[in-house]
C-alpha positions in Angstrom: 23.1 5.1 9.5 21.3 7.5 7.1 18.5 5.1 6.0 17.8 4.4 9.8 17.5 7.9 10.6 15.4 8.8 7.6 13.3 5.8 8.7 12.7 6.7 12.3 12.2 10.4 11.2 9.6 9.2 8.7 7.6 7.1 11.3 7.8 10.1 13.8 6.6 12.9 11.4 4.3 10.8 9.1 2.0 9.0 11.6 -1.3 10.0 12.9 0.7 11.2 16.2 2.2 14.1 14.0 -1.0 16.2 14.8 0.1 16.3 18.7 2.8 18.6 19.9 4.9 16.0 21.4 3.9 13.2 19.0 7.0 12.8 17.0 9.2 13.3 19.8 7.5 10.3 22.0 8.0 8.3 18.8 11.6 9.0 18.6 11.9 8.2 22.5 9.6 5.1 22.2 11.9 3.7 19.1 15.2 4.5 20.9 13.8 2.7 24.3 12.4 -0.4 22.6 15.5 -0.8 20.8 18.0 -0.6 23.3 15.9 -2.8 25.4 15.5 -5.1 22.9 19.1 -5.3 22.1 20.4 -6.1 25.6 17.6 -8.8 26.0 19.0 -10.6 23.1 22.4 -10.4 23.7 23.8 -6.9 23.0 24.9 -7.4 19.5 24.5 -3.7 18.6 27.3 -2.4 21.2 30.4 -4.5 19.7 32.0 -2.2 17.5 29.0 -0.1 17.1 28.9 3.6 16.8 28.2 4.0 20.4 29.4 0.8 21.7 32.5 -0.9 22.3 35.5 -1.1 20.5 36.8 -4.5 20.0 40.7 -3.3 20.3 40.1 -1.1 23.7 38.3 -4.5 24.8 36.9 -2.6 27.8 34.0 -5.0 27.8 32.2 -7.0 25.2 28.5 -7.2 26.3 25.9 -5.2 28.4 25.5 -1.3 28.5 28.1 1.2 28.0 27.9 4.6 29.2 26.3 6.3 26.1 24.0 3.7 25.6 22.7 3.7 29.1 22.4 7.4 28.8 20.0 6.9 25.7 18.3 4.3 27.5 17.6 6.0 31.0 16.8 9.2 29.3 14.3 7.6 27.0 12.5 6.1 30.0 12.4 9.3 32.1 10.8 11.4 29.4 8.5 8.7 28.4 7.3 7.9 31.9 6.8 11.8 32.6 4.9 12.3 29.4 2.4 9.4 30.2 2.1 10.9 33.8 1.1 14.5 32.1 -1.1 12.7 29.6 -2.7 11.0 32.5 -3.1 14.5 34.5 -5.3 16.0 31.3 -7.6 12.8 31.7 -7.8 12.5 35.4 -7.1 15.7 37.0 -4.7 17.3 39.2 -6.1 16.4 42.7 -3.0 15.4 45.5 -4.5 12.2 46.0 -4.6 11.5 42.2 -0.7 12.7 42.2 0.4 10.7 45.1 -1.3 7.4 43.3 1.2 7.6 40.3 4.3 7.4 42.7 4.1 3.4 42.6 3.7 3.2 38.7 6.7 5.6 38.2 8.6 3.5 40.5 7.3 0.2 38.8 9.0 1.7 35.7 12.1 2.7 37.0 12.5 -0.7 38.4 12.2 -2.4 35.1 14.7 0.2 33.7 17.0 -0.8 36.8 16.9 -4.4 36.0 17.5 -3.7 32.2 20.7 -1.5 33.1 22.3 -3.3 36.3 21.6 -7.1 36.0 24.4 -8.9 35.5 22.9 -11.2 32.5 21.6 -7.7 30.8 23.1 -4.4 30.9 25.6 -4.9 33.8 26.3 -1.2 34.2 27.4 -0.4 37.7 27.3 3.4 37.3 24.0 3.3 35.4 22.3 1.9 38.4 23.6 4.7 40.5 22.3 7.3 38.2 18.8 5.5 37.0 17.6 5.0 40.5 17.9 8.7 41.5 16.5 9.7 38.5 13.3 7.7 38.8 13.0 8.6 42.6 13.4 12.3 42.1 10.8 12.0 39.1 8.1 10.2 41.3 8.6 12.8 43.9 8.1 15.7 41.7 5.0 14.3 39.8 3.5 13.1 43.2 4.2 16.8 44.4 6.5 15.7 47.2 8.8 18.2 48.2 12.4 17.7 47.5 14.5 18.4 50.5 18.5 18.0 51.2 17.4 14.9 53.7 15.1 13.2 51.1 17.7 13.5 48.4 20.4 12.2 50.9 18.0 8.9 51.4 17.3 8.7 47.6 21.1 8.5 47.0 21.4 5.8 49.7 18.8 4.0 48.1 21.2 4.1 44.9 23.7 2.8 46.6 21.7 0.2 48.3 20.4 -1.0 45.1 23.6 -1.3 43.3 25.1 -2.8 46.3 22.6 -5.7 46.3 23.2 -6.3 42.9 26.9 -6.6 43.0 26.6 -9.0 46.0 24.2 -11.2 44.2 26.7 -11.2 41.2 29.5 -11.8 43.4 27.9 -14.8 44.8 27.9 -16.5 41.5 31.0 -18.6 40.4 34.3 -16.4 39.9 34.3 -17.2 36.1 30.9 -16.0 35.6 31.0 -12.8 37.6 30.6 -9.2 35.8 32.6 -6.1 36.8 30.0 -5.7 39.6 30.8 -8.9 41.4 34.6 -8.6 40.8 34.5 -4.9 42.5 32.9 -6.8 45.7 35.8 -9.3 45.4 38.4 -6.3 45.2 36.8 -4.7 48.3 37.2 -7.7 50.4 40.7 -8.2 49.2 41.8 -4.7 49.7 42.2 -3.8 45.9 39.0 -1.8 45.4 40.6 1.8 46.1 42.6 1.6 42.6 39.3 1.1 41.0 37.5 3.8 42.8 40.6 6.3 42.5 40.7 5.9 38.8 37.0 6.2 38.2 37.0 9.6 40.4 40.0 10.8 38.3 38.1 10.2 35.1 35.1 11.8 36.3 36.6 15.0 37.5 38.8 15.1 34.1 35.2 14.9 32.4 33.6 17.4 34.6 36.7 20.2 34.4 38.0 19.0 31.3 35.5 20.6 28.9 35.0 24.5 27.8 31.3 23.8 28.3 31.7 23.2 32.0 33.3 26.6 32.4 30.8 28.2 30.3 27.9 26.6 32.5 
């Protein structure tokens, strides 16, 4: 761990990008994104019994992205996309028409990230899709100077639910033995067992939200 941390730090602070204000931070983000994307594309071998991955004794799952890994991947992707847009501003100007044209590239970057997170053969993270889709949509709106209103936020959240629903149904259409938890959740909806899963997830999230002293400080 120490050797890996030193290697990434050296790469960040010793390269020619060190002269730029955000250069070292961008390098760390890029290394994080490339590492995690490369891992899920090659079988998620860094997850099982990794420091931020899955414990074989708990056996929650053995492949794909967990919450911590998804968080690192999505935040890295969002910040790198925002940084690329900021660099483009300095080169091309800040006109409204120019800004509106960025919406499609931001959404394209978001689509790649969502596929990595949610595709059943890759990240298969149900909740990750629900978080990543609004993140990229809101980022695109902010960069394009589109006002973020309550109505538009509702549309954004509905889009996230629609995307994860499509992924889950496509996974459910596969043979039962090949389904991930996304497809199994659709099956549970159909046979009436889904409430157990939903209530357990809701209780866990409320406990996380209210169980930390930091929540009360905030």
